C-alpha positions as CSV (number, residue, x, y, z in Angstrom):
1,M,0.0,0.0,0.0
2,K,2.9,2.3,0.6
3,E,3.8,2.2,-3.1
4,F,0.4,3.6,-4.0
5,A,0.4,6.5,-1.5
6,L,2.5,8.9,-3.7
7,P,0.5,8.2,-6.9
8,I,-2.8,8.6,-5.1
9,R,-1.7,12.0,-3.7
10,F,-0.6,13.1,-7.2
11,G,-4.0,11.9,-8.5
12,I,-5.9,13.9,-6.0
13,A,-3.9,17.0,-6.8
14,T,-4.4,16.4,-10.5
15,S,-8.1,16.0,-10.1
16,G,-8.2,19.2,-8.0
17,C,-6.6,21.0,-10.9
18,L,-9.0,19.5,-13.4
19,I,-12.0,20.6,-11.2
20,A,-10.6,24.1,-10.7
21,Y,-10.1,24.4,-14.5
22,F,-13.6,23.2,-15.2
23,L,-15.1,25.6,-12.6
24,M,-13.0,28.5,-14.0
25,L,-14.4,27.8,-17.5
26,S,-17.9,27.6,-16.0
27,L,-17.5,31.2,-14.6
28,F,-17.2,32.4,-18.2
29,N,-19.8,29.9,-19.5
30,L,-17.0,28.3,-21.7
31,H,-17.5,24.8,-20.1
32,I,-20.2,24.0,-22.7
33,N,-17.6,24.2,-25.5
34,V,-16.0,20.8,-25.8
35,F,-12.8,22.2,-27.4
36,Y,-11.6,23.5,-24.0
37,S,-11.6,19.9,-22.6
38,L,-8.4,19.3,-24.7
39,F,-6.5,21.2,-22.0
40,N,-7.6,18.4,-19.5
41,G,-5.0,16.2,-21.3
42,V,-2.3,18.8,-20.5
43,I,-3.3,18.9,-16.9
44,T,-3.4,15.1,-16.6
45,G,-0.2,14.8,-18.4
46,F,1.6,17.1,-16.1
47,G,0.3,15.3,-13.1
48,I,1.4,11.9,-14.4
49,Y,4.8,13.2,-15.5
50,E,5.5,14.7,-12.1
51,A,4.3,11.6,-10.3
52,I,6.6,9.3,-12.3
53,K,9.5,11.8,-11.9
54,F,9.0,12.1,-8.2
55,F,8.6,8.3,-7.8
56,R,11.8,7.8,-9.7
57,L,13.7,10.3,-7.6
58,R,12.4,8.6,-4.4
59,D,13.2,5.0,-5.5
60,K,16.5,5.5,-7.3
61,E,17.7,1.9,-6.9
62,G,14.4,0.1,-7.0
63,F,12.8,2.1,-9.8
64,N,11.9,0.0,-12.9
65,Y,9.4,0.2,-15.8
66,G,6.7,-1.6,-13.9
67,K,6.8,0.7,-10.9
68,G,6.8,3.8,-13.0
69,F,4.0,2.5,-15.2
70,M,2.0,1.7,-12.0
71,A,2.6,5.2,-10.6
72,G,1.4,6.8,-13.8
73,L,-1.7,4.7,-14.2
74,V,-2.7,5.1,-10.5
75,T,-2.2,8.8,-10.7
76,G,-4.3,9.1,-13.9
77,G,-6.9,6.7,-12.7
78,V,-7.5,8.4,-9.4
79,A,-7.6,11.8,-11.1
80,T,-10.1,10.5,-13.7
81,L,-12.3,8.8,-11.1
82,I,-12.6,11.9,-8.9
83,F,-13.1,14.2,-11.8
84,T,-15.8,12.0,-13.3
85,L,-17.6,11.8,-9.9
86,F,-17.4,15.6,-9.7
87,F,-18.6,16.0,-13.3
88,A,-21.6,13.7,-12.6
89,L,-22.4,15.7,-9.4
90,Y,-22.1,19.0,-11.2
91,S,-24.2,18.1,-14.2
92,T,-27.0,16.3,-12.2
93,E,-27.2,18.4,-9.0
94,L,-25.5,21.8,-9.4
95,N,-26.3,22.7,-13.0
96,I,-29.1,20.6,-14.3
97,E,-29.3,22.3,-17.7
98,F,-25.5,21.8,-18.3
99,L,-25.9,18.6,-20.3
100,N,-28.7,20.0,-22.4
101,E,-26.5,23.0,-23.2
102,L,-23.6,20.8,-23.9
103,S,-25.3,18.9,-26.7
104,T,-28.9,19.8,-27.7
105,V,-29.0,17.2,-30.5
106,W,-27.8,14.2,-28.5
107,A,-29.8,15.0,-25.4
108,K,-33.1,14.7,-27.3
109,D,-32.2,11.5,-29.2
110,Y,-31.0,9.4,-26.4
111,R,-32.9,8.4,-23.3
112,N,-29.8,7.8,-21.1
113,F,-27.8,10.7,-22.3
114,E,-26.3,11.4,-18.8
115,G,-24.8,7.9,-18.6
116,I,-23.3,8.2,-22.1
117,V,-21.6,11.5,-21.2
118,F,-20.3,10.2,-17.9
119,L,-19.0,7.1,-19.5
120,T,-17.3,9.2,-22.2
121,V,-15.6,11.4,-19.7
122,A,-14.3,8.4,-17.8
123,V,-13.1,6.5,-20.9
124,M,-11.4,9.6,-22.3
125,G,-9.6,10.1,-18.9
126,F,-8.5,6.5,-18.6
127,A,-7.3,6.4,-22.2
128,T,-5.4,9.6,-21.8
129,S,-3.8,8.3,-18.7
130,L,-2.7,5.1,-20.4
131,V,-1.3,6.8,-23.5
132,L,0.5,9.5,-21.5
133,T,2.0,6.9,-19.0
134,L,3.3,4.8,-21.9
135,S,4.8,8.0,-23.5
136,F,6.4,9.3,-20.3
137,M,7.9,5.9,-19.4
138,Q,10.0,6.1,-22.5
139,L,11.7,9.1,-21.0
140,F,12.2,7.6,-17.5
141,K,13.0,4.0,-18.2
142,T,16.6,2.8,-17.8
143,S,18.4,1.6,-20.9
144,N,19.7,-1.9,-21.2
145,N,22.0,-1.0,-24.0
146,P,25.7,-1.2,-23.2
147,K,27.5,2.1,-23.4
148,N,30.0,2.5,-26.2
149,K,33.5,3.0,-24.9
150,S,35.7,4.9,-27.2
151,V,39.4,4.5,-26.9
């Protein structure tokens, strides 16, 4: 459990940043524009990168690909889970008209539109976490190639 403490903390901090960004957009009524959700990937990426980097600095000798991969996935997973729960709470309790404003066409065609949106938010978050973790681990992994010694 001790190995998961650091990534969980980074995941909570990342979700806090995602929620703050969403609420900042909602102040200017920009949260209904899906284009602004692209910045969520930047926020999540920064959180995952910092978690892996900090995890590597803390476990210098014991750091390997598997531990770094686990740190990135846990960080992204926790951030996605908390943000999805917040998103569901916001759109069903705090701003009931949000989902209708988000997509007027889909909301009328599908009976369980809320569930589709929540699932989409969660899947996008988990997919982003997986891809970014795989990408960042290419930077942090140790090489098995022998170093060339020039004479």
